[in-house]
FIDO-813819 format. One record per residue: residue number from 1; x, z, y of N, C-alpha, C, O in turn; residue in one letter. Coordinates in steps of 0.05 Angstrom, whole numbers, plus 5000, padded with zeros to 4 digits. Atoms other than C-alpha are relative to their C-alpha. Layout:
residues N
i;nX;nZ;nY;caX;caZ;caY;cX;cZ;cY;oX;oZ;oY;aa
NUM;X;Z;Y;X;Z;Y;X;Z;Y;X;Z;Y;a
...
end
This chain:
residues 281
i;nX;nZ;nY;caX;caZ;caY;cX;cZ;cY;oX;oZ;oY;aa
1;4990;4985;4988;8272;7090;4580;4979;5016;5031;4966;5004;5048;x
2;5024;4988;4981;8230;7139;4627;5008;5012;5034;5021;5032;5035;x
3;4994;4988;4974;8237;7152;4706;4982;5016;5008;4958;5012;5006;x
4;5011;4982;4989;8222;7212;4736;4990;4981;5037;4998;4958;5044;x
5;5006;5011;4978;8188;7201;4809;5016;5008;5023;5013;5001;5047;x
6;4968;4993;4987;8252;7231;4838;5028;4986;4991;5048;4984;5004;x
7;4975;5002;5011;8300;7207;4793;5034;4988;5007;5039;4964;5014;x
8;4975;5014;4983;8378;7200;4815;5013;5010;5016;5008;5034;5013;x
9;4987;4988;4986;8421;7220;4865;5002;4974;5011;5015;4956;5000;x
10;4996;5028;4991;8409;7167;4918;5026;4988;5014;5028;4964;5019;x
11;4978;5006;4999;8483;7173;4938;5022;5006;4985;5045;5004;4993;x
12;4980;4995;5033;8520;7189;4874;5014;4972;4998;5038;4969;5005;x
13;4989;5028;5014;8530;7113;4848;5017;4990;5022;5041;4982;5020;x
14;4984;5019;4978;8542;7084;4925;5023;5011;5003;5042;4996;5010;x
15;4976;4995;4983;8597;7138;4941;5022;4998;4973;5047;4999;4973;x
16;4984;5010;5026;8619;7124;4867;5028;4972;5005;5051;4964;5008;x
17;4981;5034;4997;8631;7056;4870;5015;4988;5026;5032;4971;5025;x
18;4991;5009;4985;8643;7051;4941;5010;5023;5018;4998;5032;5037;x
19;4986;4971;4979;8692;7113;4972;4997;4996;5028;5001;4973;5034;x
20;4991;4991;4974;8693;7131;5042;5015;5025;5000;5009;5048;4991;x
21;4974;4972;4995;8759;7173;5060;5001;4994;5029;4996;4972;5040;x
22;4996;4990;4974;8775;7207;5129;5027;4996;4999;5039;4993;4978;x
23;4977;4995;4996;8840;7209;5162;5000;5005;5023;4998;4988;5041;x
24;5002;4993;4966;8843;7256;5224;5024;4993;5017;5047;4995;5008;x
25;4984;5017;4988;8879;7224;5281;5000;5022;5027;5018;5021;5044;x
26;4992;4992;4973;8872;7268;5338;4981;5032;5006;4961;5034;4992;x
27;5020;4984;5007;8838;7335;5354;5010;5017;5032;5033;5024;5035;x
28;4977;4992;4974;8846;7365;5435;4979;4988;5018;4959;4977;5010;x
29;5016;5009;4973;8816;7347;5507;5012;4971;5001;5035;4965;4998;x
30;4998;5027;4998;8804;7273;5515;4991;4998;5040;4968;5001;5048;x
31;5003;4991;4969;8812;7276;5602;4993;4962;5015;5003;4941;5008;x
32;4996;5025;4981;8792;7220;5653;4980;4961;4979;4959;4954;4967;x
33;5019;5029;5009;8768;7145;5628;5027;4996;4984;5049;5001;4995;x
34;4995;5001;5008;8799;7127;5567;4990;4971;4973;4971;4974;4956;x
35;5014;5021;5015;8788;7057;5527;5016;4993;4974;5039;4984;4975;x
36;4995;5001;5030;8796;7053;5447;5001;4974;4996;4984;4960;5006;x
37;5002;5033;5013;8812;6986;5419;4992;4997;4972;4999;5014;4956;x
38;5018;4996;5027;8775;6973;5358;5024;4993;4977;5039;4974;4982;x
39;4977;5002;5021;8825;6979;5292;4996;4987;4979;4996;4999;4958;x
40;5011;5028;5020;8808;6922;5252;5000;5019;4970;5018;5035;4967;x
41;5003;4985;5016;8785;6952;5186;4987;5031;4997;4973;5042;4979;x
42;5015;4966;4998;8764;7024;5204;4977;5010;5014;4974;4995;5032;x
43;5016;4986;4993;8714;7060;5226;5012;5029;5022;5036;5035;5025;x
44;4998;4975;4995;8710;7123;5264;4984;5023;5008;4963;5016;5019;x
45;5020;4977;5003;8677;7193;5266;5011;5018;5024;5034;5023;5029;x
46;4984;4978;4970;8683;7242;5332;4980;5015;4993;4958;5008;4985;x
47;5015;4983;5001;8659;7303;5330;5000;5018;5024;5014;5039;5026;x
48;4992;4986;4968;8652;7326;5405;4993;5034;5002;4971;5045;4998;x
49;5012;4962;4998;8652;7407;5414;4996;5007;5034;4997;5030;5042;x
50;4994;4995;4971;8651;7405;5487;4992;4975;5020;5006;4955;5015;x
51;4997;5026;4985;8631;7351;5539;4997;5007;5033;5018;5019;5037;x
52;5014;5031;5014;8603;7326;5579;5015;4973;4999;5039;4971;5003;x
53;4981;5024;5013;8620;7256;5560;4984;4978;5007;4961;4984;5013;x
54;5009;5028;4991;8600;7181;5577;5011;4983;4972;5034;4989;4969;x
55;5001;5026;5023;8605;7130;5517;4997;4974;5005;4975;4965;5010;x
56;5014;5026;4996;8610;7061;5525;5009;4982;4979;5032;4983;4969;x
57;4992;5015;5015;8609;7010;5481;4979;4973;5002;4955;4974;5004;x
58;5018;5020;4994;8591;6933;5489;4980;5001;5021;4990;5000;5044;x
59;5018;5003;4976;8525;6932;5533;4988;5020;5008;4975;5022;5029;x
60;5008;4977;4999;8511;7002;5515;5014;5020;5009;5037;5024;5001;x
61;4986;4972;4994;8527;7065;5548;4985;5032;4990;4961;5034;4993;x
62;5010;4982;5011;8513;7130;5521;5000;5039;5020;5022;5044;5031;x
63;4984;4981;4979;8515;7202;5563;4993;5027;4971;4975;5031;4955;x
64;4996;4979;5022;8533;7259;5517;5003;5033;5010;5026;5041;5012;x
65;4991;4980;4997;8521;7332;5538;5001;5030;4984;5004;5053;4990;x
66;5008;4965;5013;8507;7379;5482;5027;4991;4977;5032;4967;4978;x
67;4982;4992;5026;8561;7388;5422;4992;4970;4982;4968;4968;4983;x
68;5011;5024;5003;8552;7319;5391;5019;4983;4973;5043;4981;4975;x
69;4986;5022;5020;8573;7271;5325;5001;4974;5013;4980;4968;5022;x
70;5000;5031;4995;8591;7200;5347;5013;4985;4983;5037;4985;4979;x
71;4986;5020;5032;8593;7147;5284;5007;4965;5019;4995;4954;5037;x
72;5001;5029;4999;8619;7078;5290;5007;4991;4979;5030;4982;4982;x
73;4987;5009;5031;8629;7058;5213;5011;4971;5007;5013;4955;4989;x
74;4987;5036;5004;8658;6987;5239;5017;4998;5023;5012;5014;5041;x
75;4983;4995;4981;8713;6973;5285;4990;4985;5021;4983;4962;5022;x
76;5018;5003;4975;8686;6976;5352;5018;5008;5029;5024;5031;5032;x
77;4984;4996;4972;8726;6971;5428;4973;5027;5005;4952;5028;4993;x
78;5015;4981;4994;8692;7034;5457;5022;5011;5025;5046;5010;5025;x
79;4984;4987;4989;8710;7070;5515;4986;5033;5011;4962;5039;5012;x
80;5019;4973;4990;8704;7147;5542;5000;5003;5025;5017;4989;5036;x
81;4994;4989;4976;8694;7174;5609;4996;5034;4996;4977;5042;4981;x
82;5003;4968;4997;8699;7252;5617;5016;5009;5023;5034;4994;5031;x
83;4989;4983;4985;8721;7301;5669;5027;4996;5005;5043;5004;4988;x
84;4964;5009;5004;8793;7274;5698;5013;5035;4995;5037;5036;4989;x
85;4983;4980;5004;8811;7352;5692;4997;5024;4974;5015;5035;4961;x
86;5003;4991;5021;8770;7390;5643;4993;4986;4974;4982;5000;4957;x
87;5004;5011;5009;8764;7337;5602;4975;4999;4973;4958;5016;4977;x
88;5009;4992;5028;8726;7334;5530;5012;5007;4983;5033;4996;4976;x
89;4984;5004;5026;8736;7371;5468;4995;4987;4978;4972;4986;4970;x
90;5015;5012;5025;8732;7336;5410;5025;4988;4976;5048;4982;4981;x
91;4977;5003;5028;8770;7320;5337;4985;4968;4987;4962;4960;4984;x
92;5007;5030;5005;8771;7248;5313;5017;4995;4969;5039;5003;4963;x
93;4983;5006;5024;8784;7219;5239;4992;4965;5008;4974;4958;5023;x
94;5007;5022;5010;8789;7145;5223;4979;4992;4978;4977;5014;4966;x
95;5013;5005;5015;8740;7116;5174;4999;4979;4979;4984;4960;4981;x
96;4998;5016;5022;8757;7080;5110;4982;4990;4974;4984;4999;4951;x
97;5021;5003;5024;8699;7045;5072;5016;4981;4981;5027;4961;4989;x
98;4984;5021;5017;8732;7016;5009;4978;4970;4995;4953;4968;4990;x
99;5018;5029;4992;8712;6939;5015;5001;4994;5025;4995;4971;5034;x
100;5009;5014;4962;8713;6936;5090;4975;5002;5007;4959;5018;4997;x
101;5032;5012;4990;8649;6911;5123;4988;5003;4983;4973;5022;4984;x
102;5008;4998;5024;8629;6896;5052;4990;5014;4998;4965;5013;5002;x
103;5017;4967;5013;8613;6960;5032;4979;5006;5005;4975;5006;5030;x
104;5037;4995;4998;8537;6975;5027;4998;5024;5014;4976;5028;5024;x
105;5008;4979;4985;8546;7036;5058;4999;5002;5031;4983;5010;5047;x
106;4990;5011;4974;8590;7010;5116;4975;4988;5022;4967;4998;5044;x
107;5014;5008;4991;8542;6959;5126;4972;4999;5006;4960;4981;5017;x
108;5029;4987;5008;8477;6991;5116;5000;5013;5032;4978;5016;5043;x
109;5006;4981;4985;8494;7031;5175;4999;4985;5030;5009;4962;5033;x
110;5005;5019;4977;8477;7011;5250;5030;5005;5018;5045;5023;5011;x
111;4975;4997;4992;8540;6999;5303;5007;5028;5012;5030;5036;5013;x
112;4991;4979;4997;8537;7062;5327;4977;5023;4996;4955;5015;5002;x
113;5021;4985;5003;8495;7134;5310;5015;5018;5011;5039;5021;5005;x
114;5001;4975;4985;8496;7193;5354;4982;5025;4995;4958;5020;4993;x
115;5020;4976;5013;8465;7267;5333;5019;5019;5008;5044;5019;5005;x
116;4995;4976;5002;8468;7330;5354;5011;5013;4980;5007;5006;4957;x
117;4982;4986;5021;8513;7380;5319;4983;5016;4994;4990;5028;4974;x
118;5016;4979;5011;8454;7426;5312;4978;4985;4985;4964;4998;4970;x
119;5022;5009;5008;8406;7371;5292;5013;4991;4966;4996;4987;4948;x
120;4983;4997;5030;8457;7364;5225;4987;5020;4981;4997;5043;4982;x
121;5011;4977;5018;8413;7402;5171;5031;5007;4983;5047;4991;4973;x
122;4982;4988;5018;8461;7444;5137;5032;5001;5008;5053;5012;5002;x
123;4969;5014;4987;8520;7421;5168;5018;5023;5019;5039;5017;5029;x
124;4993;4973;4977;8535;7496;5212;5029;5007;4989;5051;5008;5001;x
125;4972;4982;5010;8588;7526;5165;5022;4982;4998;5046;4987;5005;x
126;4977;5021;4995;8620;7457;5155;5009;4998;5021;5030;5010;5023;x
127;4990;5001;4977;8632;7441;5222;5020;5021;5020;5039;5017;5035;x
128;4991;4976;4990;8645;7515;5243;5037;4993;4987;5059;4992;4997;x
129;4975;4997;5020;8700;7510;5193;5025;4978;5005;5049;4983;5003;x
130;4986;5027;4997;8725;7433;5207;5015;5003;5038;5036;4993;5046;x
131;4982;4997;4977;8742;7454;5283;5014;5025;5003;5031;5024;5021;x
132;4980;4978;5001;8774;7520;5274;5024;4991;4982;5044;5005;4984;x
133;4976;5006;5018;8822;7487;5223;5015;4972;5026;5038;4969;5034;x
134;4977;5029;4985;8834;7416;5272;5011;5018;5022;5030;5006;5032;x
135;4993;5000;4982;8848;7459;5325;5020;5031;5003;5023;5044;5024;x
136;4981;4981;5006;8897;7514;5300;5015;4984;4983;5006;4963;4974;x
137;4998;5012;5013;8952;7500;5260;5013;5014;4973;5031;5030;4980;x
138;5009;4990;5020;8952;7523;5185;5017;4988;4977;5018;4963;4982;x
139;4988;5021;5026;8991;7495;5118;4973;4991;4992;4952;5004;4992;x
140;5023;5010;5006;8946;7448;5095;4978;4991;5012;4957;4986;5001;x
141;5028;5005;4976;8901;7431;5157;4994;4972;4995;4972;4962;4995;x
142;5011;5033;4987;8905;7359;5161;4994;4989;4974;4985;4966;4977;x
143;5014;5009;5027;8886;7347;5084;4976;5014;5000;4958;5002;4988;x
144;5026;4987;4993;8829;7400;5101;4980;4982;5013;4962;4968;5004;x
145;5012;5014;4984;8807;7373;5155;4981;4965;4984;4957;4957;4981;x
146;5005;5030;5015;8806;7299;5120;4971;5007;4983;4949;4998;4988;x
147;5014;5000;5017;8769;7324;5063;4964;5009;5008;4943;5002;4997;x
148;5025;4987;4988;8715;7368;5118;4989;4971;5014;4965;4969;5010;x
149;5011;5027;4984;8702;7295;5160;4988;4982;4977;4973;4964;4983;x
150;5013;5014;5024;8687;7270;5079;4974;5009;5005;4956;4996;5017;x
151;5021;4983;4997;8636;7326;5075;4972;4996;5024;4948;4998;5021;x
152;5020;4997;4982;8607;7318;5142;4983;4970;4999;4959;4970;5003;x
153;5001;5017;5003;8602;7246;5132;4978;4995;4982;4963;4976;4984;x
154;5012;5001;5017;8567;7259;5076;4963;5005;5008;4943;4991;5004;x
155;5021;4997;4990;8516;7298;5109;4988;4985;5022;4964;4990;5026;x
156;5012;5021;4987;8504;7243;5160;4987;4978;4982;4969;4965;4991;x
157;5017;5025;5013;8482;7192;5109;4975;5019;4991;4953;5008;4995;x
158;5015;4988;5009;8440;7246;5081;4975;5003;5019;4952;4997;5013;x
159;5023;5000;4977;8400;7260;5149;4997;4982;5010;4977;4982;5024;x
160;5010;5020;4997;8402;7193;5161;4972;4987;4979;4950;4980;4989;x
161;5021;5010;5017;8358;7168;5097;4975;5024;5002;4952;5016;5005;x
162;5026;4984;4996;8316;7241;5103;4990;4995;5020;4966;5003;5021;x
163;5018;4994;4967;8296;7232;5175;4977;4973;5006;4956;4972;5019;x
164;5007;5022;4998;8284;7159;5161;5004;4979;5022;4991;4958;5025;x
165;4978;4995;4974;8332;7152;5224;4998;4959;5007;4986;4948;5025;x
166;4989;5034;5004;8354;7065;5208;4976;4985;4980;4970;4987;4956;x
167;5019;5018;5005;8303;7017;5202;5014;4971;5002;5025;4958;5020;x
168;4990;5029;5005;8319;6956;5164;5023;5005;4973;5041;5022;4976;x
169;4974;5000;5007;8366;6947;5106;4997;5025;4975;4976;5033;4966;x
170;4998;4985;5032;8390;6994;5042;4991;5025;5004;4977;5036;4987;x
171;5008;4983;4995;8384;7052;5082;4972;5007;5001;4964;5027;4990;x
172;5025;5001;4991;8315;7043;5106;4985;4999;4972;4964;5011;4971;x
173;5011;4999;5039;8295;7032;5021;5008;5033;4992;4993;5049;4980;x
174;4998;4978;5025;8331;7091;4997;4978;5024;5016;4966;5040;5001;x
175;5015;4994;4986;8291;7124;5055;4967;5015;4997;4954;5033;5006;x
176;5031;5009;4998;8223;7103;5032;4998;5017;4965;5015;5018;4947;x
177;4989;4988;5022;8198;7148;4978;4994;4996;4977;4996;5013;4959;x
178;5001;5015;5023;8179;7098;4926;5023;4983;5000;5043;4986;4986;x
179;4973;5018;5010;8225;7047;4930;5023;5013;4996;5036;5003;4978;x
180;4975;4980;5009;8283;7101;4929;5002;4996;4969;5022;4996;4955;x
181;4991;4990;5033;8275;7103;4859;4999;4970;4986;5008;4966;4964;x
182;4982;5029;5012;8282;7026;4846;5018;5001;5011;5035;5007;4995;x
183;4970;4999;4989;8340;7025;4888;5016;5012;4983;5032;4999;4970;x
184;4981;4981;5015;8374;7079;4853;4997;4980;4975;5016;4965;4967;x
185;4998;5022;5039;8352;7039;4779;5014;4981;5004;5030;4978;4986;x
186;4975;5027;5005;8393;6974;4798;5026;5010;5010;5047;5000;5002;x
187;4972;4981;4992;8446;7020;4832;5012;5011;4977;5036;5013;4971;x
188;4985;4984;5029;8452;7054;4768;4995;4991;4975;4999;5006;4956;x
189;4998;5013;5018;8440;7004;4721;5000;4961;5006;4979;4948;5000;x
190;5003;5014;4991;8458;6939;4747;5000;4974;4982;4994;4952;4992;x
191;4992;5017;5024;8471;6900;4681;4973;4996;4986;4969;4977;4971;x
192;5028;5007;5017;8395;6909;4658;4998;4978;5015;5010;4969;5034;x
193;5010;5024;4983;8356;6853;4671;4967;5003;4999;4949;4998;4984;x
194;5020;4990;4987;8308;6877;4710;4987;4977;5009;4998;4956;5015;x
195;5018;5019;4991;8245;6845;4729;4982;5007;5027;4985;5030;5037;x
196;5017;4985;4974;8198;6855;4790;4975;5014;4985;4963;5032;4997;x
197;5019;4976;5021;8148;6888;4736;5018;5025;5002;5012;5042;5018;x
198;4982;4984;5008;8200;6931;4719;5002;5014;5020;4989;5035;5019;x
199;4994;4985;4977;8222;6955;4787;4977;5018;5011;4975;5042;5017;x
200;5031;4978;4992;8148;6967;4808;4992;5017;4986;4974;5030;4997;x
201;5008;4982;5021;8136;7008;4751;5018;5028;5013;5007;5046;5026;x
202;4989;4987;4989;8197;7048;4769;4994;5009;5024;4997;5034;5025;x
203;5015;4991;4979;8168;7053;4841;4975;5016;4993;4972;5037;5004;x
204;5023;4990;5002;8104;7072;4818;4978;4984;5016;4962;4994;5031;x
205;5008;5013;4978;8077;7015;4852;4979;4972;4993;4966;4985;4977;x
206;5013;5024;5006;8035;6947;4839;5026;4984;5002;5048;4991;5010;x
207;4979;5017;4994;8074;6887;4836;5001;4988;5024;5021;4987;5038;x
208;5005;5011;4972;8047;6855;4894;5010;5020;5031;5024;5013;5050;x
209;4989;4987;4975;8053;6917;4940;5029;5011;4998;5035;5022;5018;x
210;4975;4991;5007;8125;6936;4912;5020;4981;5017;5038;4988;5031;x
211;4986;5013;4991;8146;6866;4931;4996;5001;5027;5016;5009;5038;x
212;5004;4995;4979;8115;6867;4996;5008;5024;5021;5014;5024;5045;x
213;4986;4965;4977;8133;6945;5021;5026;4983;4990;5033;4973;5011;x
214;4971;5000;4998;8205;6920;4995;5013;4986;5021;5033;4995;5033;x
215;4987;5018;4984;8216;6859;5039;4997;5011;5030;5008;5006;5052;x
216;5007;4991;4962;8186;6894;5099;5014;5019;5012;5020;5021;5035;x
217;4982;4973;4996;8223;6957;5093;5041;4992;5001;5059;5004;5014;x
218;4971;5007;5007;8296;6923;5073;5005;4972;5011;5028;4969;5020;x
219;5001;5022;4984;8280;6850;5101;5014;4981;4982;5023;4961;4993;x
220;4996;5015;5015;8301;6819;5036;4978;4997;4970;4959;5012;4971;x
221;5011;4998;5018;8269;6808;4971;5014;5018;4978;5038;5016;4973;x
222;4983;4992;5028;8283;6851;4909;5019;4991;4988;5039;5006;4984;x
223;4983;5013;5004;8320;6794;4880;5017;4999;5006;5037;5000;4991;x
224;4978;5005;4979;8358;6784;4934;5022;5020;4998;5046;5014;4995;x
225;4987;4966;5001;8383;6860;4932;5014;5011;4981;5034;5024;4984;x
226;4978;5003;5020;8401;6858;4859;5014;4986;4997;5030;4992;4979;x
227;4976;5021;4995;8443;6800;4873;5019;5010;5013;5042;5013;5003;x
228;4982;4983;4975;8473;6835;4936;5015;5017;4987;5039;5018;4993;x
229;4985;4978;5010;8491;6892;4892;5021;4994;4981;5044;5002;4980;x
230;4982;5012;5025;8515;6856;4831;5025;4989;5015;5048;4996;5014;x
231;4967;5011;4988;8561;6813;4872;5018;5014;5011;5042;5009;5009;x
232;4984;4976;4982;8585;6873;4914;5021;5009;4981;5044;5005;4988;x
233;4997;4987;5024;8603;6908;4846;5027;4978;4991;5051;4983;4990;x
234;4979;5022;5011;8640;6846;4823;5028;4997;5021;5051;5000;5016;x
235;4976;5000;4978;8681;6836;4889;5012;5023;4996;5036;5021;4998;x
236;4972;4983;5000;8708;6907;4879;5003;5006;4974;5010;5029;4968;x
237;4988;4994;5018;8720;6896;4809;5021;4984;5004;5042;4990;4993;x
238;4979;5027;4993;8761;6831;4834;5019;5012;5006;5041;5007;4997;x
239;4983;4993;4972;8793;6865;4882;5025;5028;4977;5049;5031;4981;x
240;4979;4986;5016;8824;6919;4825;5008;4992;4975;5016;5003;4955;x
241;4987;5010;5023;8841;6866;4787;4989;4990;4966;5001;4979;4949;x
242;5014;5008;5027;8786;6857;4727;5000;4970;4991;5005;4957;5011;x
243;5008;5026;5002;8776;6790;4701;4979;4997;5005;4964;5015;5010;x
244;5032;5009;5001;8718;6754;4706;4974;4998;4988;4951;4999;4997;x
245;5018;5004;5026;8688;6746;4642;4991;5034;5000;4968;5040;5003;x
246;5008;4973;5003;8689;6824;4635;4978;5013;5016;4961;5027;5005;x
247;5000;4999;4982;8668;6829;4705;4967;4996;5002;4950;5010;5013;x
248;5028;5014;5001;8606;6784;4692;4980;5012;4977;4955;5012;4977;x
249;5009;4984;5024;8589;6820;4634;4985;5034;5012;4965;5046;5004;x
250;5004;4974;4990;8585;6885;4674;4986;5004;5020;4981;5028;5026;x
251;5017;4992;4988;8542;6872;4724;4977;4980;4998;4965;4975;5019;x
252;5021;5008;5008;8489;6832;4693;4992;4974;4986;4973;4967;4972;x
253;4999;5034;5014;8509;6758;4676;5008;4990;4971;5025;5000;4956;x
254;4985;5006;5029;8518;6723;4616;5025;4993;4998;5038;5000;4978;x
255;4987;5011;5014;8572;6682;4631;5019;4999;5028;5007;5010;5047;x
256;4985;4997;4979;8634;6674;4686;4984;4977;5013;4991;4973;5036;x
257;5011;5027;4986;8589;6609;4704;4980;5012;5017;4979;5009;5041;x
258;5013;4997;4990;8534;6643;4714;5006;5027;5033;4997;5023;5056;x
259;4993;4990;4981;8561;6699;4759;5015;4982;5027;5013;4995;5047;x
260;4986;5015;4994;8600;6646;4794;4984;4984;5029;4991;4978;5051;x
261;5023;5016;4984;8530;6613;4820;4992;5029;5016;4984;5029;5039;x
262;5025;4987;4979;8499;6677;4841;5031;5004;5029;5028;5006;5053;x
263;4981;4986;4982;8569;6696;4876;5006;4987;5025;5011;4997;5047;x
264;4997;5016;4979;8574;6640;4912;4976;4994;5024;4976;4990;5049;x
265;5030;4996;4978;8499;6638;4937;5000;5021;5016;4992;5019;5040;x
266;4999;4981;4988;8511;6703;4954;5023;5002;5026;5017;5014;5047;x
267;4973;4993;4982;8584;6701;4994;5007;4973;5016;5022;4972;5035;x
268;4985;5024;4993;8592;6625;5005;5023;4994;4991;5031;4971;4998;x
269;4972;5005;5019;8655;6627;4964;4998;5005;4967;4980;5019;4957;x
270;4998;4993;5035;8667;6631;4887;5020;5016;5000;5038;5016;5017;x
271;4987;4968;5014;8698;6689;4860;5027;4991;5001;5041;5012;5002;x
272;4974;5007;5000;8765;6654;4862;5008;4987;5022;5032;4984;5023;x
273;4998;5000;4975;8760;6630;4929;5001;5030;5017;5018;5037;5033;x
274;5001;4975;4990;8743;6697;4948;5016;5022;4998;5017;5038;5016;x
275;4974;4985;5002;8802;6735;4918;5018;4993;5007;5035;5010;5011;x
276;4981;5013;4985;8846;6683;4945;4998;5012;5037;5018;5019;5048;x
277;5009;4995;4978;8808;6701;5018;5010;5029;5002;5023;5038;5021;x
278;4987;4967;4997;8825;6776;4998;5029;5007;4994;5037;5029;5003;x
279;4982;4990;5013;8887;6781;4966;5023;5022;5016;5043;5033;5007;x
280;4976;4989;4980;8920;6813;5034;4983;5028;5002;4996;5046;5011;x
281;5021;4993;4982;8858;6852;5048;4995;5027;4980;4977;5043;4986;x
end
């Protein structure tokens, strides 16, 4: 198989295997001081049309003075402080990452992302339509706004990868002009018997430089990354009720026992224990 220098869509397999869905829950002015408790299992995406607004989460405080996007990929209690009379105009959606916090997209994101709307490349028309629909009452409004939030989420991921704003982890690797080819290759063909030499060749790097650059960028070795990706796919398949024997073959392990060993090494649980622990999730 021949791999081009920019083969594969960096997000296609991720979004196909680990979906992200949005559900709008608020559009309008938020006035005064409002504390929003963490909604377990859900992230939030907020589009602030007009401020000013102060956002406090943990020990961090953000001042927002221009139209901005605020993303909390994981459940996180936060507080908004705005003018008690004029408030701040925003529209908000919850985000459900399939697989929860173990979703590789969710896990790769920082606790919070704040971007000026004007700085999100190519998002102007989508945001204009989203705000227009969110603040009016039309047939199909909720379904349309949900889909538009999902489009914005993809644009945010693009932005983070193209600007290299996330340091460390999968998104940092996907931002790298060479490493990303090897990562996409693993994503697209998890069952392939990848060697370090194979991955270095795909990346267009020497074996030594590839291994050191990968570890510096992602914080783990290529082998550890591949194991984590395979186990994540196995968890997804088990969640959908697929038999372990079939799953093992699909993700590159020759037997249930081999998958079980990798599964336990990565998650601390056997597949059966993990499935039981996540039976109601």
